[in-house]
N, CA, C and O atoms as a GROMACS GRO file, in nm:
protein
  556
    1UNK      N    1   0.086  -0.119   0.000
    1UNK     CA    2   0.000   0.000   0.000
    1UNK      C    3   0.089   0.123   0.000
    1UNK      O    4   0.189   0.129   0.072
    2UNK      N    5   0.054   0.221  -0.080
    2UNK     CA    6   0.133   0.343  -0.089
    2UNK      C    7   0.117   0.426   0.038
    2UNK      O    8   0.021   0.411   0.113
    3UNK      N    9   0.215   0.513   0.060
    3UNK     CA   10   0.210   0.603   0.177
    3UNK      C   11   0.085   0.690   0.170
    3UNK      O   12   0.021   0.714   0.273
    4UNK      N   13   0.051   0.737   0.050
    4UNK     CA   14  -0.068   0.820   0.036
    4UNK      C   15  -0.194   0.746   0.077
    4UNK      O   16  -0.280   0.803   0.144
    5UNK      N   17  -0.206   0.618   0.038
    5UNK     CA   18  -0.322   0.536   0.075
    5UNK      C   19  -0.324   0.514   0.226
    5UNK      O   20  -0.430   0.522   0.289
    6UNK      N   21  -0.207   0.488   0.286
    6UNK     CA   22  -0.197   0.469   0.430
    6UNK      C   23  -0.240   0.596   0.503
    6UNK      O   24  -0.317   0.591   0.599
    7UNK      N   25  -0.190   0.711   0.456
    7UNK     CA   26  -0.227   0.838   0.517
    7UNK      C   27  -0.377   0.865   0.502
    7UNK      O   28  -0.441   0.913   0.596
    8UNK      N   29  -0.433   0.833   0.385
    8UNK     CA   30  -0.576   0.852   0.363
    8UNK      C   31  -0.658   0.768   0.461
    8UNK      O   32  -0.753   0.818   0.521
    9UNK      N   33  -0.623   0.643   0.476
    9UNK     CA   34  -0.698   0.555   0.566
    9UNK      C   35  -0.690   0.604   0.710
    9UNK      O   36  -0.791   0.608   0.779
   10UNK      N   37  -0.572   0.643   0.754
   10UNK     CA   38  -0.556   0.696   0.890
   10UNK      C   39  -0.642   0.821   0.908
   10UNK      O   40  -0.707   0.837   1.011
   11UNK      N   41  -0.641   0.909   0.809
   11UNK     CA   42  -0.720   1.031   0.815
   11UNK      C   43  -0.870   1.000   0.821
   11UNK      O   44  -0.942   1.057   0.903
   12UNK      N   45  -0.914   0.911   0.735
   12UNK     CA   46  -1.057   0.875   0.732
   12UNK      C   47  -1.100   0.822   0.868
   12UNK      O   48  -1.201   0.866   0.923
   13UNK      N   49  -1.025   0.728   0.923
   13UNK     CA   50  -1.063   0.666   1.049
   13UNK      C   51  -1.057   0.762   1.167
   13UNK      O   52  -1.136   0.749   1.261
   14UNK      N   53  -0.965   0.856   1.164
   14UNK     CA   54  -0.954   0.949   1.276
   14UNK      C   55  -1.054   1.064   1.268
   14UNK      O   56  -1.094   1.116   1.372
   15UNK      N   57  -1.097   1.103   1.148
   15UNK     CA   58  -1.190   1.215   1.132
   15UNK      C   59  -1.337   1.173   1.136
   15UNK      O   60  -1.423   1.256   1.165
   16UNK      N   61  -1.365   1.048   1.110
   16UNK     CA   62  -1.504   1.004   1.092
   16UNK      C   63  -1.566   0.958   1.222
   16UNK      O   64  -1.497   0.911   1.313
   17UNK      N   65  -1.698   0.973   1.229
   17UNK     CA   66  -1.774   0.931   1.348
   17UNK      C   67  -1.886   0.834   1.313
   17UNK      O   68  -1.920   0.747   1.394
   18UNK      N   69  -1.944   0.847   1.193
   18UNK     CA   70  -2.063   0.769   1.157
   18UNK      C   71  -2.038   0.690   1.029
   18UNK      O   72  -1.994   0.744   0.928
   19UNK      N   73  -2.067   0.560   1.037
   19UNK     CA   74  -2.044   0.469   0.926
   19UNK      C   75  -2.176   0.405   0.885
   19UNK      O   76  -2.240   0.337   0.965
   20UNK      N   77  -2.217   0.427   0.761
   20UNK     CA   78  -2.332   0.355   0.705
   20UNK      C   79  -2.278   0.225   0.648
   20UNK      O   80  -2.193   0.225   0.560
   21UNK      N   81  -2.328   0.113   0.700
   21UNK     CA   82  -2.281  -0.018   0.656
   21UNK      C   83  -2.384  -0.075   0.558
   21UNK      O   84  -2.491  -0.121   0.599
   22UNK      N   85  -2.350  -0.071   0.429
   22UNK     CA   86  -2.440  -0.117   0.324
   22UNK      C   87  -2.420  -0.268   0.307
   22UNK      O   88  -2.309  -0.316   0.284
   23UNK      N   89  -2.531  -0.341   0.320
   23UNK     CA   90  -2.525  -0.487   0.318
   23UNK      C   91  -2.517  -0.544   0.457
   23UNK      O   92  -2.482  -0.661   0.475
   24UNK      N   93  -2.548  -0.462   0.556
   24UNK     CA   94  -2.545  -0.503   0.697
   24UNK      C   95  -2.642  -0.618   0.720
   24UNK      O   96  -2.756  -0.615   0.674
   25UNK      N   97  -2.596  -0.718   0.792
   25UNK     CA   98  -2.679  -0.834   0.824
   25UNK      C   99  -2.707  -0.840   0.974
   25UNK      O  100  -2.623  -0.800   1.055
   26UNK      N  101  -2.824  -0.890   1.009
   26UNK     CA  102  -2.856  -0.912   1.150
   26UNK      C  103  -2.795  -1.044   1.199
   26UNK      O  104  -2.793  -1.070   1.320
   27UNK      N  105  -2.747  -1.126   1.107
   27UNK     CA  106  -2.686  -1.254   1.144
   27UNK      C  107  -2.546  -1.231   1.199
   27UNK      O  108  -2.459  -1.177   1.130
   28UNK      N  109  -2.525  -1.271   1.324
   28UNK     CA  110  -2.396  -1.246   1.389
   28UNK      C  111  -2.281  -1.320   1.323
   28UNK      O  112  -2.165  -1.284   1.343
   29UNK      N  113  -2.310  -1.422   1.245
   29UNK     CA  114  -2.205  -1.498   1.178
   29UNK      C  115  -2.153  -1.429   1.052
   29UNK      O  116  -2.051  -1.470   0.997
   30UNK      N  117  -2.222  -1.326   1.005
   30UNK     CA  118  -2.184  -1.258   0.880
   30UNK      C  119  -2.072  -1.156   0.906
   30UNK      O  120  -2.072  -1.090   1.010
   31UNK      N  121  -1.978  -1.143   0.813
   31UNK     CA  122  -1.869  -1.046   0.831
   31UNK      C  123  -1.919  -0.903   0.854
   31UNK      O  124  -1.860  -0.830   0.934
   32UNK      N  125  -2.025  -0.863   0.786
   32UNK     CA  126  -2.075  -0.725   0.802
   32UNK      C  127  -2.114  -0.699   0.947
   32UNK      O  128  -2.090  -0.590   0.999
   33UNK      N  129  -2.172  -0.796   1.012
   33UNK     CA  130  -2.215  -0.780   1.152
   33UNK      C  131  -2.093  -0.771   1.244
   33UNK      O  132  -2.088  -0.685   1.332
   34UNK      N  133  -1.997  -0.860   1.224
   34UNK     CA  134  -1.878  -0.860   1.309
   34UNK      C  135  -1.795  -0.734   1.295
   34UNK      O  136  -1.749  -0.678   1.394
   35UNK      N  137  -1.776  -0.690   1.173
   35UNK     CA  138  -1.699  -0.568   1.148
   35UNK      C  139  -1.772  -0.447   1.209
   35UNK      O  140  -1.710  -0.365   1.276
   36UNK      N  141  -1.903  -0.438   1.185
   36UNK     CA  142  -1.980  -0.325   1.239
   36UNK      C  143  -1.978  -0.325   1.392
   36UNK      O  144  -1.966  -0.220   1.453
   37UNK      N  145  -1.991  -0.442   1.452
   37UNK     CA  146  -1.989  -0.451   1.599
   37UNK      C  147  -1.854  -0.405   1.653
   37UNK      O  148  -1.848  -0.335   1.754
   38UNK      N  149  -1.746  -0.443   1.586
   38UNK     CA  150  -1.613  -0.398   1.626
   38UNK      C  151  -1.602  -0.246   1.618
   38UNK      O  152  -1.557  -0.181   1.712
   39UNK      N  153  -1.643  -0.190   1.504
   39UNK     CA  154  -1.633  -0.045   1.486
   39UNK      C  155  -1.719   0.029   1.588
   39UNK      O  156  -1.678   0.132   1.642
   40UNK      N  157  -1.838  -0.024   1.614
   40UNK     CA  158  -1.927   0.036   1.714
   40UNK      C  159  -1.860   0.033   1.852
   40UNK      O  160  -1.866   0.131   1.926
   41UNK      N  161  -1.798  -0.079   1.886
   41UNK     CA  162  -1.731  -0.092   2.015
   41UNK      C  163  -1.613   0.003   2.029
   41UNK      O  164  -1.567   0.032   2.140
   42UNK      N  165  -1.564   0.053   1.916
   42UNK     CA  166  -1.453   0.147   1.917
   42UNK      C  167  -1.498   0.291   1.893
   42UNK      O  168  -1.419   0.376   1.850
   43UNK      N  169  -1.624   0.319   1.921
   43UNK     CA  170  -1.672   0.456   1.926
   43UNK      C  171  -1.740   0.511   1.802
   43UNK      O  172  -1.779   0.628   1.802
   44UNK      N  173  -1.755   0.432   1.698
   44UNK     CA  174  -1.820   0.479   1.577
   44UNK      C  175  -1.970   0.452   1.585
   44UNK      O  176  -2.013   0.350   1.641
   45UNK      N  177  -2.049   0.542   1.531
   45UNK     CA  178  -2.193   0.520   1.517
   45UNK      C  179  -2.214   0.438   1.391
   45UNK      O  180  -2.162   0.473   1.285
   46UNK      N  181  -2.287   0.330   1.401
   46UNK     CA  182  -2.314   0.242   1.288
   46UNK      C  183  -2.458   0.266   1.242
   46UNK      O  184  -2.551   0.266   1.323
   47UNK      N  185  -2.475   0.286   1.112
   47UNK     CA  186  -2.608   0.300   1.052
   47UNK      C  187  -2.626   0.182   0.956
   47UNK      O  188  -2.570   0.184   0.846
   48UNK      N  189  -2.703   0.081   0.994
   48UNK     CA  190  -2.725  -0.033   0.903
   48UNK      C  191  -2.809   0.006   0.782
   48UNK      O  192  -2.908   0.078   0.794
   49UNK      N  193  -2.768  -0.042   0.663
   49UNK     CA  194  -2.840  -0.017   0.539
   49UNK      C  195  -2.854  -0.151   0.465
   49UNK      O  196  -2.755  -0.210   0.423
   50UNK      N  197  -2.978  -0.196   0.451
   50UNK     CA  198  -3.005  -0.321   0.381
   50UNK      C  199  -3.156  -0.329   0.356
   50UNK      O  200  -3.233  -0.335   0.452
   51UNK      N  201  -3.200  -0.329   0.230
   51UNK     CA  202  -3.344  -0.330   0.204
   51UNK      C  203  -3.417  -0.452   0.262
   51UNK      O  204  -3.534  -0.444   0.298
   52UNK      N  205  -3.347  -0.566   0.272
   52UNK     CA  206  -3.410  -0.686   0.329
   52UNK      C  207  -3.422  -0.680   0.481
   52UNK      O  208  -3.502  -0.753   0.540
   53UNK      N  209  -3.345  -0.595   0.543
   53UNK     CA  210  -3.347  -0.581   0.690
   53UNK      C  211  -3.413  -0.450   0.734
   53UNK      O  212  -3.425  -0.423   0.854
   54UNK      N  213  -3.457  -0.368   0.638
   54UNK     CA  214  -3.512  -0.235   0.668
   54UNK      C  215  -3.621  -0.244   0.774
   54UNK      O  216  -3.709  -0.329   0.767
   55UNK      N  217  -3.612  -0.153   0.871
   55UNK     CA  218  -3.709  -0.148   0.979
   55UNK      C  219  -3.667  -0.229   1.100
   55UNK      O  220  -3.719  -0.208   1.210
   56UNK      N  221  -3.576  -0.322   1.081
   56UNK     CA  222  -3.526  -0.402   1.194
   56UNK      C  223  -3.424  -0.322   1.274
   56UNK      O  224  -3.370  -0.221   1.226
   57UNK      N  225  -3.398  -0.367   1.394
   57UNK     CA  226  -3.294  -0.308   1.478
   57UNK      C  227  -3.174  -0.402   1.474
   57UNK      O  228  -3.186  -0.520   1.507
   58UNK      N  229  -3.059  -0.349   1.434
   58UNK     CA  230  -2.935  -0.426   1.430
   58UNK      C  231  -2.831  -0.350   1.510
   58UNK      O  232  -2.808  -0.231   1.486
   59UNK      N  233  -2.769  -0.416   1.604
   59UNK     CA  234  -2.671  -0.353   1.693
   59UNK      C  235  -2.728  -0.227   1.759
   59UNK      O  236  -2.657  -0.129   1.781
   60UNK      N  237  -2.857  -0.232   1.791
   60UNK     CA  238  -2.922  -0.121   1.858
   60UNK      C  239  -2.959  -0.005   1.769
   60UNK      O  240  -3.004   0.098   1.818
   61UNK      N  241  -2.940  -0.020   1.639
   61UNK     CA  242  -2.967   0.088   1.544
   61UNK      C  243  -3.074   0.047   1.443
   61UNK      O  244  -3.080  -0.069   1.402
   62UNK      N  245  -3.158   0.143   1.405
   62UNK     CA  246  -3.261   0.122   1.302
   62UNK      C  247  -3.193   0.096   1.168
   62UNK      O  248  -3.101   0.168   1.130
   63UNK      N  249  -3.238  -0.005   1.096
   63UNK     CA  250  -3.183  -0.037   0.964
   63UNK      C  251  -3.266   0.032   0.856
   63UNK      O  252  -3.389   0.030   0.859
   64UNK      N  253  -3.197   0.093   0.760
   64UNK     CA  254  -3.260   0.168   0.653
   64UNK      C  255  -3.255   0.090   0.521
   64UNK      O  256  -3.167   0.007   0.502
   65UNK      N  257  -3.349   0.117   0.430
   65UNK     CA  258  -3.350   0.045   0.302
   65UNK      C  259  -3.243   0.093   0.205
   65UNK      O  260  -3.202   0.018   0.116
   66UNK      N  261  -3.196   0.218   0.221
   66UNK     CA  262  -3.099   0.275   0.128
   66UNK      C  263  -3.028   0.394   0.193
   66UNK      O  264  -3.068   0.441   0.299
   67UNK      N  265  -2.925   0.441   0.128
   67UNK     CA  266  -2.847   0.554   0.182
   67UNK      C  267  -2.927   0.683   0.186
   67UNK      O  268  -2.912   0.763   0.278
   68UNK      N  269  -3.012   0.705   0.087
   68UNK     CA  270  -3.089   0.828   0.080
   68UNK      C  271  -3.177   0.841   0.204
   68UNK      O  272  -3.182   0.947   0.267
   69UNK      N  273  -3.246   0.735   0.239
   69UNK     CA  274  -3.334   0.734   0.357
   69UNK      C  275  -3.252   0.751   0.484
   69UNK      O  276  -3.290   0.827   0.574
   70UNK      N  277  -3.139   0.682   0.493
   70UNK     CA  278  -3.053   0.693   0.612
   70UNK      C  279  -3.000   0.834   0.628
   70UNK      O  280  -2.996   0.887   0.739
   71UNK      N  281  -2.958   0.896   0.518
   71UNK     CA  282  -2.900   1.030   0.523
   71UNK      C  283  -3.002   1.138   0.556
   71UNK      O  284  -2.966   1.248   0.599
   72UNK      N  285  -3.130   1.108   0.538
   72UNK     CA  286  -3.234   1.204   0.576
   72UNK      C  287  -3.239   1.221   0.728
   72UNK      O  288  -3.287   1.323   0.778
   73UNK      N  289  -3.188   1.122   0.800
   73UNK     CA  290  -3.192   1.126   0.947
   73UNK      C  291  -3.055   1.133   1.013
   73UNK      O  292  -3.046   1.166   1.131
   74UNK      N  293  -2.948   1.104   0.938
   74UNK     CA  294  -2.814   1.098   0.997
   74UNK      C  295  -2.712   1.160   0.903
   74UNK      O  296  -2.724   1.149   0.781
   75UNK      N  297  -2.612   1.224   0.961
   75UNK     CA  298  -2.495   1.268   0.883
   75UNK      C  299  -2.404   1.147   0.872
   75UNK      O  300  -2.365   1.089   0.974
   76UNK      N  301  -2.368   1.109   0.752
   76UNK     CA  302  -2.287   0.990   0.729
   76UNK      C  303  -2.148   1.033   0.683
   76UNK      O  304  -2.133   1.111   0.589
   77UNK      N  305  -2.046   0.980   0.751
   77UNK     CA  306  -1.908   1.012   0.716
   77UNK      C  307  -1.848   0.911   0.618
   77UNK      O  308  -1.779   0.947   0.524
   78UNK      N  309  -1.877   0.782   0.643
   78UNK     CA  310  -1.822   0.674   0.560
   78UNK      C  311  -1.936   0.585   0.514
   78UNK      O  312  -2.022   0.549   0.594
   79UNK      N  313  -1.937   0.549   0.387
   79UNK     CA  314  -2.023   0.442   0.337
   79UNK      C  315  -1.932   0.321   0.324
   79UNK      O  316  -1.839   0.322   0.244
   80UNK      N  317  -1.960   0.218   0.402
   80UNK     CA  318  -1.880   0.095   0.404
   80UNK      C  319  -1.961  -0.016   0.339
   80UNK      O  320  -2.067  -0.053   0.390
   81UNK      N  321  -1.914  -0.070   0.228
   81UNK     CA  322  -1.993  -0.165   0.148
   81UNK      C  323  -1.953  -0.310   0.166
   81UNK      O  324  -1.837  -0.347   0.152
   82UNK      N  325  -2.053  -0.390   0.196
   82UNK     CA  326  -2.043  -0.536   0.201
   82UNK      C  327  -2.135  -0.591   0.093
   82UNK      O  328  -2.230  -0.663   0.124
   83UNK      N  329  -2.108  -0.558  -0.031
   83UNK     CA  330  -2.188  -0.603  -0.145
   83UNK      C  331  -2.095  -0.652  -0.254
   83UNK      O  332  -1.976  -0.621  -0.252
   84UNK      N  333  -2.147  -0.727  -0.348
   84UNK     CA  334  -2.068  -0.772  -0.462
   84UNK      C  335  -2.022  -0.651  -0.542
   84UNK      O  336  -2.089  -0.548  -0.546
   85UNK      N  337  -1.907  -0.666  -0.605
   85UNK     CA  338  -1.850  -0.556  -0.684
   85UNK      C  339  -1.948  -0.504  -0.789
   85UNK      O  340  -1.954  -0.383  -0.814
   86UNK      N  341  -2.026  -0.593  -0.850
   86UNK     CA  342  -2.122  -0.552  -0.953
   86UNK      C  343  -2.236  -0.467  -0.896
   86UNK      O  344  -2.302  -0.395  -0.971
   87UNK      N  345  -2.258  -0.474  -0.766
   87UNK     CA  346  -2.366  -0.398  -0.702
   87UNK      C  347  -2.323  -0.259  -0.656
   87UNK      O  348  -2.405  -0.182  -0.605
   88UNK      N  349  -2.196  -0.226  -0.672
   88UNK     CA  350  -2.141  -0.101  -0.618
   88UNK      C  351  -2.186   0.025  -0.693
   88UNK      O  352  -2.213   0.126  -0.627
   89UNK      N  353  -2.196   0.026  -0.827
   89UNK     CA  354  -2.230   0.152  -0.895
   89UNK      C  355  -2.355   0.225  -0.844
   89UNK      O  356  -2.347   0.346  -0.823
   90UNK      N  357  -2.470   0.159  -0.824
   90UNK     CA  358  -2.584   0.235  -0.773
   90UNK      C  359  -2.564   0.287  -0.630
   90UNK      O  360  -2.623   0.387  -0.591
   91UNK      N  361  -2.482   0.218  -0.553
   91UNK     CA  362  -2.451   0.264  -0.417
   91UNK      C  363  -2.366   0.390  -0.425
   91UNK      O  364  -2.385   0.484  -0.347
   92UNK      N  365  -2.272   0.392  -0.519
   92UNK     CA  366  -2.190   0.512  -0.541
   92UNK      C  367  -2.281   0.629  -0.581
   92UNK      O  368  -2.262   0.741  -0.533
   93UNK      N  369  -2.377   0.605  -0.667
   93UNK     CA  370  -2.468   0.712  -0.709
   93UNK      C  371  -2.544   0.770  -0.588
   93UNK      O  372  -2.561   0.891  -0.578
   94UNK      N  373  -2.589   0.682  -0.498
   94UNK     CA  374  -2.656   0.731  -0.377
   94UNK      C  375  -2.557   0.808  -0.289
   94UNK      O  376  -2.593   0.911  -0.232
   95UNK      N  377  -2.434   0.760  -0.278
   95UNK     CA  378  -2.332   0.828  -0.198
   95UNK      C  379  -2.305   0.968  -0.254
   95UNK      O  380  -2.286   1.063  -0.178
   96UNK      N  381  -2.304   0.980  -0.386
   96UNK     CA  382  -2.286   1.111  -0.449
   96UNK      C  383  -2.405   1.202  -0.416
   96UNK      O  384  -2.386   1.319  -0.383
   97UNK      N  385  -2.526   1.148  -0.423
   97UNK     CA  386  -2.646   1.228  -0.392
   97UNK      C  387  -2.643   1.283  -0.250
   97UNK      O  388  -2.686   1.395  -0.226
   98UNK      N  389  -2.592   1.204  -0.155
   98UNK     CA  390  -2.592   1.249  -0.016
   98UNK      C  391  -2.461   1.319   0.022
   98UNK      O  392  -2.442   1.361   0.136
   99UNK      N  393  -2.370   1.331  -0.077
   99UNK     CA  394  -2.243   1.402  -0.058
   99UNK      C  395  -2.161   1.346   0.058
   99UNK      O  396  -2.109   1.420   0.140
  100UNK      N  397  -2.150   1.214   0.063
  100UNK     CA  398  -2.069   1.150   0.166
  100UNK      C  399  -1.921   1.175   0.134
  100UNK      O  400  -1.883   1.171   0.017
  101UNK      N  401  -1.837   1.201   0.234
  101UNK     CA  402  -1.696   1.229   0.204
  101UNK      C  403  -1.612   1.106   0.172
  101UNK      O  404  -1.514   1.115   0.098
  102UNK      N  405  -1.650   0.988   0.227
  102UNK     CA  406  -1.566   0.870   0.211
  102UNK      C  407  -1.649   0.748   0.172
  102UNK      O  408  -1.758   0.725   0.224
  103UNK      N  409  -1.594   0.671   0.077
  103UNK     CA  410  -1.660   0.549   0.029
  103UNK      C  411  -1.561   0.435   0.044
  103UNK      O  412  -1.449   0.442  -0.007
  104UNK      N  413  -1.603   0.329   0.114
  104UNK     CA  414  -1.513   0.219   0.146
  104UNK      C  415  -1.570   0.089   0.092
  104UNK      O  416  -1.686   0.056   0.118
  105UNK      N  417  -1.488   0.015   0.015
  105UNK     CA  418  -1.526  -0.118  -0.032
  105UNK      C  419  -1.442  -0.220   0.045
  105UNK      O  420  -1.320  -0.213   0.043
  106UNK      N  421  -1.509  -0.313   0.110
  106UNK     CA  422  -1.442  -0.410   0.196
  106UNK      C  423  -1.349  -0.502   0.117
  106UNK      O  424  -1.347  -0.500  -0.006
  107UNK      N  425  -1.273  -0.581   0.188
  107UNK     CA  426  -1.178  -0.676   0.128
  107UNK      C  427  -1.247  -0.760   0.021
  107UNK      O  428  -1.356  -0.812   0.042
  108UNK      N  429  -1.181  -0.772  -0.093
  108UNK     CA  430  -1.234  -0.853  -0.202
  108UNK      C  431  -1.329  -0.779  -0.295
  108UNK      O  432  -1.371  -0.834  -0.396
  109UNK      N  433  -1.364  -0.656  -0.261
  109UNK     CA  434  -1.457  -0.579  -0.344
  109UNK      C  435  -1.376  -0.475  -0.422
  109UNK      O  436  -1.317  -0.382  -0.366
  110UNK      N  437  -1.376  -0.494  -0.554
  110UNK     CA  438  -1.302  -0.403  -0.642
  110UNK      C  439  -1.394  -0.365  -0.758
  110UNK      O  440  -1.442  -0.451  -0.831
  111UNK      N  441  -1.416  -0.236  -0.773
  111UNK     CA  442  -1.491  -0.185  -0.888
  111UNK      C  443  -1.427  -0.052  -0.927
  111UNK      O  444  -1.461   0.054  -0.874
  112UNK      N  445  -1.333  -0.061  -1.020
  112UNK     CA  446  -1.256   0.057  -1.062
  112UNK      C  447  -1.345   0.167  -1.120
  112UNK      O  448  -1.324   0.285  -1.093
  113UNK      N  449  -1.443   0.128  -1.199
  113UNK     CA  450  -1.532   0.227  -1.259
  113UNK      C  451  -1.612   0.303  -1.155
  113UNK      O  452  -1.625   0.426  -1.163
  114UNK      N  453  -1.666   0.232  -1.057
  114UNK     CA  454  -1.742   0.296  -0.949
  114UNK      C  455  -1.651   0.386  -0.866
  114UNK      O  456  -1.691   0.495  -0.825
  115UNK      N  457  -1.528   0.339  -0.840
  115UNK     CA  458  -1.433   0.420  -0.764
  115UNK      C  459  -1.401   0.549  -0.839
  115UNK      O  460  -1.396   0.656  -0.778
  116UNK      N  461  -1.379   0.539  -0.969
  116UNK     CA  462  -1.349   0.658  -1.050
  116UNK      C  463  -1.467   0.755  -1.049
  116UNK      O  464  -1.448   0.876  -1.039
  117UNK      N  465  -1.588   0.702  -1.058
  117UNK     CA  466  -1.709   0.786  -1.055
  117UNK      C  467  -1.718   0.860  -0.921
  117UNK      O  468  -1.747   0.980  -0.918
  118UNK      N  469  -1.694   0.789  -0.811
  118UNK     CA  470  -1.698   0.851  -0.678
  118UNK      C  471  -1.591   0.958  -0.665
  118UNK      O  472  -1.618   1.069  -0.617
  119UNK      N  473  -1.470   0.925  -0.707
  119UNK     CA  474  -1.359   1.021  -0.696
  119UNK      C  475  -1.384   1.145  -0.782
  119UNK      O  476  -1.348   1.256  -0.742
  120UNK      N  477  -1.443   1.127  -0.899
  120UNK     CA  478  -1.476   1.241  -0.985
  120UNK      C  479  -1.577   1.333  -0.919
  120UNK      O  480  -1.582   1.453  -0.948
  121UNK      N  481  -1.658   1.278  -0.828
  121UNK     CA  482  -1.757   1.357  -0.754
  121UNK      C  483  -1.700   1.412  -0.623
  121UNK      O  484  -1.772   1.473  -0.545
  122UNK      N  485  -1.570   1.391  -0.600
  122UNK     CA  486  -1.505   1.447  -0.481
  122UNK      C  487  -1.506   1.356  -0.359
  122UNK      O  488  -1.475   1.401  -0.249
  123UNK      N  489  -1.542   1.230  -0.377
  123UNK     CA  490  -1.546   1.135  -0.266
  123UNK      C  491  -1.415   1.058  -0.264
  123UNK      O  492  -1.372   1.004  -0.366
  124UNK      N  493  -1.352   1.052  -0.148
  124UNK     CA  494  -1.230   0.973  -0.131
  124UNK      C  495  -1.270   0.826  -0.120
  124UNK      O  496  -1.366   0.793  -0.051
  125UNK      N  497  -1.196   0.737  -0.188
  125UNK     CA  498  -1.232   0.596  -0.197
  125UNK      C  499  -1.121   0.507  -0.143
  125UNK      O  500  -1.003   0.527  -0.171
  126UNK      N  501  -1.162   0.407  -0.064
  126UNK     CA  502  -1.074   0.298  -0.023
  126UNK      C  503  -1.138   0.171  -0.078
  126UNK      O  504  -1.258   0.150  -0.064
  127UNK      N  505  -1.056   0.087  -0.142
  127UNK     CA  506  -1.110  -0.031  -0.208
  127UNK      C  507  -1.028  -0.154  -0.167
  127UNK      O  508  -0.906  -0.146  -0.152
  128UNK      N  509  -1.098  -0.267  -0.150
  128UNK     CA  510  -1.034  -0.395  -0.122
  128UNK      C  511  -0.956  -0.393   0.010
  128UNK      O  512  -0.847  -0.447   0.019
  129UNK      N  513  -1.014  -0.329   0.111
  129UNK     CA  514  -0.954  -0.322   0.244
  129UNK      C  515  -1.062  -0.343   0.349
  129UNK      O  516  -1.175  -0.297   0.331
  130UNK      N  517  -1.030  -0.412   0.457
  130UNK     CA  518  -1.124  -0.430   0.567
  130UNK      C  519  -1.108  -0.314   0.665
  130UNK      O  520  -0.998  -0.290   0.716
  131UNK      N  521  -1.216  -0.244   0.691
  131UNK     CA  522  -1.211  -0.128   0.780
  131UNK      C  523  -1.173  -0.169   0.923
  131UNK      O  524  -1.106  -0.093   0.993
  132UNK      N  525  -1.215  -0.286   0.965
  132UNK     CA  526  -1.181  -0.336   1.099
  132UNK      C  527  -1.030  -0.360   1.111
  132UNK      O  528  -0.967  -0.317   1.207
  133UNK      N  529  -0.974  -0.428   1.013
  133UNK     CA  530  -0.829  -0.456   1.014
  133UNK      C  531  -0.750  -0.326   1.007
  133UNK      O  532  -0.654  -0.308   1.081
  134UNK      N  533  -0.791  -0.236   0.919
  134UNK     CA  534  -0.721  -0.107   0.906
  134UNK      C  535  -0.730  -0.027   1.036
  134UNK      O  536  -0.632   0.037   1.075
  135UNK      N  537  -0.844  -0.030   1.103
  135UNK     CA  538  -0.858   0.039   1.231
  135UNK      C  539  -0.764  -0.021   1.334
  135UNK      O  540  -0.694   0.051   1.406
  136UNK      N  541  -0.762  -0.153   1.341
  136UNK     CA  542  -0.679  -0.222   1.440
  136UNK      C  543  -0.530  -0.192   1.418
  136UNK      O  544  -0.455  -0.178   1.514
  137UNK      N  545  -0.488  -0.182   1.293
  137UNK     CA  546  -0.348  -0.154   1.260
  137UNK      C  547  -0.310  -0.009   1.294
  137UNK      O  548  -0.200   0.016   1.342
  138UNK      N  549  -0.402   0.085   1.268
  138UNK     CA  550  -0.366   0.228   1.270
  138UNK      C  551  -0.404   0.304   1.396
  138UNK      O  552  -0.337   0.400   1.433
  139UNK      N  553  -0.511   0.262   1.464
  139UNK     CA  554  -0.557   0.345   1.578
  139UNK      C  555  -0.559   0.266   1.707
  139UNK      O  556  -0.595   0.320   1.811
   0.00000   0.00000   0.00000
């Protein structure tokens, strides 16, 4: 990882307070749940986003069907995605609409076109990295 990417990740994690977790699951065995629980335990506000879980309470927080609905009630600093790479472009479009500063694609998720679209709109992007691991390493 380049120094610039390392500095960006450290900056994102230290400046941010609220993380919208897209693809959040209520199942404790799912990576999205474990990562979100870790981040919540380390002082971040977690906003679950998943149309199949919408209206449910996950980790003590109301789950929203999409970013637009979540952003109507919360200021979101990071959009953290647990979705297939092919599903990322419409999530980026919602992130642009709500003017989120940071867009994060978890380990194994790479979509160069979506990343370029987000960056062209002024959103800083981290791709193919686990936010939990990066937090543990840096803070």
